[in-house]
N, C-alpha and C positions, 0 to 999 in steps of 0.2 A: 514233851510227851514223846518218844523215842519213839520210831519206827517200828512195826512190828518183824521181824525174822522171815524171809523168804525160808521157806523149810516148809518137808512130805510130812505128814505124819510115820511112825515105822510099817514096812512093809509087813511087817507080821497081825497086823491089823484087819480086823474080817470083818463084813459087814452085815451089824444085828437089823436098821433100819432103814428105809427109806422115805423120808415124801416129797412129790413134789408144790411146791407154791406158785399159787396165778398169781395173788393178792392176799394183802394184810390180813382178812379174813381167815384164812389157812394158817397164820400162826397160833390162833386159839390152843386148833385141832393137832396142832406139831408141839405145840407145848404139854399137850393133856396128855399124846402120847409117850412122851416121854416119860412123864412122872409116873405111869400105868407104867410101862416097862420097866423101870430100877426100880419100882414096886413090887412087881412078880418078883425081882432078880432078887428079892431080900427075900431072906427065909426070918421069921421073927418080927421084936420089934428093932425100929432101925431111927439114927439119923437120915431125916429128908433131907440135910444139905447141899447134899451133890444135885438128888432130881433138880431141886430148888432152883439150884447154880444154872445146871442147862436145861432146862426149862425158861431161865430168863435173859443168858445166852443164845441160844435158839432162837428166841423172838426177835432178838439184839438184832445177827449178825442175817436173820432172812429175811426182819423190813429190811438193814443195810440194802440187801444184791434186790430187795423189789424195786430200791426205791432208785438205787446210783446204778445197777449194773444192765443186766441186758436177757431175758427171758432165753433158755427153762432155767427157773432155780430148782437147786434140787438139794431136800436138805438130810444128811446122811449121820447113822450115830456108826461109830466104830469102835471093836475092844481089842484091846489084848489082853496080855496077862494083868497088867499093872494100872491102866487107865483105859477111860470111855474118852473118845476123841470125836468130836460134835462138829460135821463139816457140810460148811454153804457151798455150793456153785453158782456160776450165774458165765455169762459170756462175754461181758464185758473183761475182755482181757489188756488192755491198754489201760484202766483205769483202778489204782491202786489202789489198795486201802488204806487210809492212813487217817489216825485217829487225831480227832480236835488238840487242841492244847486247854486242858482244862482254865477253870476262872470263873470271873463273872461274868464277864464278856462274851461267854460262850454260846453262844445262836442254840435257839432254841433245837432242837433235832441234832443235832450234834456230841451228845454223847456214848451211842453204840461201841462206839473202838472202846474206850475210857473201862466203861462198863463189864465190859469182858474183860479185860485186863483185868482188870479188878479179880473176877467172879473166878476166873480160868488158875490150873498152875501155869499153861503158855497158852498165847494166842500166837501164829504163826498163816503166811499162805503161799501159795504156790501157782504157777501157770501151768498151763499143757498150749498145745499150738492157736484149739479154741472153746480154754476152760481156762476160768480165774477159781480158784480155791482155797478159803478161808476156812482156818481151821481153831478150834478147841480143843482142850486136854484136864481130865478131873481123875483125881483118884479113885480106882474104883474101890468103894468101900469092903475093907477086911471082915470077917468076921467070925 
């Protein structure tokens, strides 16, 4: 599987939601918050696919940051006119995100980034002097 692209989300994206994650017990709260927020953003009956995909990707990226990164772990939902962006950051700037190769020999727990790559339009990352950010984009549902 190919490496993730090093790229920042668009500068036009604004922050909508933020959580701090200290342990895996926070995963449910973050996922529920994303589902609730996106349900409130959509008027009338909708396809919940984007919300479900974002919730799953949030769980996977946050679990990876908690397992492989350095605290604090911060989860943010951003948006511009076309997309939602889910961004998870930690302080392990030297540990680059790398998807495991898919296949029957993959170790348990190594499927997070491949799942994210399958669910999101794109999954990318970037670093600052002190923080590593991994983000995924999702199209905004059209009314």
